[in-house]
C-alpha positions as CSV (number, residue, x, y, z in Angstrom):
1,M,50.6,108.7,131.1
2,D,47.0,109.0,132.1
3,N,44.4,111.9,132.1
4,N,45.4,113.4,135.4
5,N,49.3,113.7,134.3
6,Q,48.9,115.0,131.1
7,V,47.8,118.7,132.3
8,T,50.6,118.5,134.7
9,S,53.7,117.8,132.7
10,A,55.7,119.3,130.7
11,V,58.7,119.5,128.3
12,L,61.6,122.3,128.3
13,W,63.5,122.4,125.0
14,D,66.8,124.2,125.0
15,M,67.4,125.7,121.5
16,D,70.6,125.1,119.9
17,G,71.8,122.1,119.2
18,V,68.8,120.6,120.1
19,L,66.0,122.4,118.1
20,V,68.3,123.2,115.6
21,D,72.4,123.1,115.1
22,T,73.4,126.0,115.2
23,G,76.8,124.9,116.8
24,E,78.9,126.3,114.1
25,L,77.1,129.2,113.2
26,H,78.2,130.3,116.9
27,F,81.3,129.3,116.7
28,Q,82.1,131.5,113.7
29,S,80.2,134.3,115.0
30,W,82.1,134.4,118.2
31,V,85.5,133.9,116.6
32,M,84.4,137.1,114.7
33,A,83.2,139.0,117.3
34,L,86.1,138.0,119.7
35,S,88.9,139.0,117.0
36,E,87.6,142.2,117.1
37,V,88.2,142.5,120.8
38,D,91.9,140.7,120.4
39,I,90.4,137.6,122.7
40,P,91.5,134.2,121.4
41,F,88.3,131.6,121.1
42,D,88.9,127.8,119.5
43,R,86.8,125.2,119.7
44,Q,88.1,124.0,123.2
45,K,86.4,127.2,124.4
46,F,83.6,126.5,122.7
47,R,82.6,123.4,123.9
48,Q,83.3,124.7,127.2
49,T,81.4,127.5,127.4
50,F,78.3,126.2,124.9
51,G,75.0,126.6,127.1
52,M,75.8,129.5,128.9
53,N,74.6,132.8,128.0
54,N,76.9,135.6,127.0
55,N,77.9,137.4,130.5
56,G,78.5,133.3,131.4
57,I,80.7,133.0,128.1
58,L,82.9,136.0,128.7
59,S,83.0,136.1,132.3
60,V,84.9,132.5,131.5
61,M,87.3,134.1,128.3
62,L,88.0,136.9,130.7
63,G,88.8,135.4,133.8
64,H,86.0,137.6,135.9
65,P,82.6,139.3,135.0
66,P,82.9,141.9,132.3
67,E,82.1,145.3,132.4
68,P,78.4,146.0,131.6
69,S,79.5,148.3,128.4
70,F,81.8,145.4,127.3
71,L,79.3,142.8,127.6
72,A,76.8,144.6,125.4
73,R,79.2,145.8,122.8
74,V,80.6,142.5,122.0
75,S,77.3,140.9,122.4
76,D,75.7,143.4,120.1
77,R,78.2,142.4,117.8
78,K,78.0,138.5,117.8
79,E,74.5,137.9,117.8
80,G,74.2,140.6,114.7
81,L,76.6,138.7,112.9
82,F,75.1,135.3,114.2
83,R,71.6,136.6,112.8
84,Q,72.8,137.5,109.8
85,M,74.1,133.9,109.2
86,I,71.1,131.6,110.0
87,R,68.9,133.5,107.2
88,G,67.8,130.3,105.2
89,K,70.7,128.2,106.7
90,V,68.4,126.7,109.4
91,H,66.4,123.8,109.8
92,P,64.7,121.6,112.8
93,M,67.5,118.7,114.1
94,P,66.1,115.3,113.4
95,G,63.3,114.5,115.2
96,V,61.9,117.7,116.4
97,R,58.9,118.1,114.2
98,T,57.6,114.9,115.2
99,W,58.4,115.2,118.7
100,L,56.9,118.5,119.1
101,K,53.5,117.1,117.2
102,R,53.7,114.1,119.2
103,L,54.2,115.7,122.8
104,Q,51.4,118.4,121.8
105,G,49.0,115.3,121.1
106,M,50.0,113.6,124.4
107,G,49.0,116.7,126.5
108,Y,52.5,118.0,127.5
109,R,52.9,121.3,128.1
110,Q,56.1,122.4,125.8
111,A,58.2,125.2,126.2
112,V,62.1,127.2,124.6
113,A,64.4,127.3,127.7
114,S,67.4,128.6,125.9
115,S,70.5,131.1,127.0
116,A,70.2,132.6,123.5
117,P,69.0,136.5,123.6
118,M,65.2,137.1,123.2
119,A,66.3,138.3,119.6
120,N,68.0,134.7,118.8
121,I,65.2,132.3,120.0
122,D,62.1,134.4,117.9
123,A,64.4,134.5,115.4
124,L,65.4,130.8,114.8
125,V,61.7,129.9,115.8
126,G,60.5,132.0,113.0
127,E,62.6,130.4,110.5
128,M,61.5,127.2,111.4
129,Q,57.4,128.1,111.8
130,I,57.2,126.2,114.9
131,Q,56.4,128.6,117.7
132,A,52.6,126.8,117.6
133,Y,53.8,124.3,119.7
134,F,55.3,126.8,122.7
135,A,53.2,127.9,125.5
136,A,56.1,129.5,126.5
137,I,59.6,131.2,125.1
138,V,62.3,131.9,128.2
139,S,65.6,133.4,127.4
140,A,68.4,133.3,130.0
141,Y,69.9,136.3,128.6
142,D,69.3,138.0,131.6
143,L,68.8,135.6,134.5
144,P,71.7,133.9,135.8
145,S,73.8,131.4,133.4
146,K,73.5,127.5,133.1
147,P,74.4,125.8,135.2
148,D,72.2,128.0,137.5
149,P,68.6,126.4,136.8
150,A,66.9,130.1,136.7
151,V,65.8,129.4,132.9
152,F,64.5,126.5,133.7
153,L,62.5,127.4,136.6
154,E,61.4,130.5,135.1
155,A,59.6,128.5,131.8
156,A,58.3,126.4,134.4
157,S,56.3,128.7,136.6
158,Q,55.7,130.5,133.5
159,L,53.6,127.2,132.3
160,G,52.1,126.5,135.3
161,V,53.9,123.0,136.0
162,S,55.9,121.8,138.9
163,P,59.8,121.4,138.3
164,K,59.3,118.1,139.3
165,R,56.8,117.5,136.5
166,C,59.3,118.9,134.0
167,I,61.6,117.2,131.7
168,V,64.5,119.0,130.2
169,I,65.9,117.8,126.8
170,E,69.4,119.5,126.8
171,D,73.1,118.7,124.8
172,A,75.5,121.0,126.6
173,I,77.1,119.9,129.8
174,P,75.6,123.4,132.0
175,G,72.5,122.8,130.9
176,V,72.2,118.9,131.8
177,R,73.5,120.5,135.7
178,A,71.3,122.9,135.6
179,A,67.8,120.8,134.6
180,H,69.4,118.7,137.8
181,H,69.8,122.5,139.8
182,A,66.3,122.6,139.1
183,G,64.9,119.4,140.4
184,M,64.1,118.4,137.1
185,K,64.7,114.9,134.8
186,C,66.7,115.5,131.9
187,I,67.2,113.9,128.2
188,A,70.5,114.4,126.8
189,V,71.2,114.5,122.9
190,T,74.9,114.2,122.0
191,T,74.8,116.8,119.6
192,T,77.7,118.6,121.0
193,N,79.1,116.8,123.7
194,P,80.0,113.2,123.7
195,R,78.0,110.6,125.7
196,Q,80.4,110.0,128.6
197,D,80.4,114.2,129.3
198,L,76.6,114.3,129.5
199,S,76.2,110.7,131.7
200,G,74.5,112.7,134.8
201,A,71.0,112.9,132.3
202,E,68.3,110.3,132.7
203,I,68.5,109.1,129.2
204,I,71.2,109.7,126.8
205,V,70.6,109.7,122.6
206,D,72.4,110.4,119.7
207,S,69.4,111.8,117.8
208,L,65.9,112.2,119.1
209,E,64.7,109.9,116.3
210,E,65.8,107.4,118.5
211,L,63.5,108.5,121.7
212,Q,60.3,106.3,122.4
213,T,57.4,107.3,123.9
214,E,57.8,106.1,127.0
215,N,61.0,108.0,127.3
216,F,58.5,111.2,128.4
217,M,57.1,108.9,131.7
218,I,60.0,109.6,133.9
219,V,58.3,112.4,135.5
């Protein structure tokens, strides 16, 4: 990547399943919170909805958008349980620290663009002590849920980078679709979904440790 491109390209990181493996903790906290309101939740539903924000997840579970008060009550309970569970239990995924540092050195701007509530993002980034790598941290909690591209477009806007100069790193099917809806390229990691379900991504890896520098030169 030449010097001219260095200041105009960005990498947008999804949080859960990409920067950190929180899938099981999310599953367990959803099971607990939904059982309290008599909504069954299994791993198939979890896989179907992982990557969406809570409004999107509950819309799938209920078959219609949740009432605001119900959304707030269930979300507060679920996320409170989740933040209790992560204390001392989360670490960056293999390759994350290496690539955060390397991409920073290569001149890419970096952001977190996650469907999680901001309190969760802040807690996780703080637990892993990786705040310094990000020029923006964006939550889609109050935005349309992935596969809507809103969170990625907002992150690009905050970074001052054109969407076509952004690479998204995702693990969720709605996230891959959202990246393309935003006009961005996507690197997918098979943390949460099998390779065939992520086939829309430009590059698919089983671990971030497999990535090469040239993989980030697709924009």
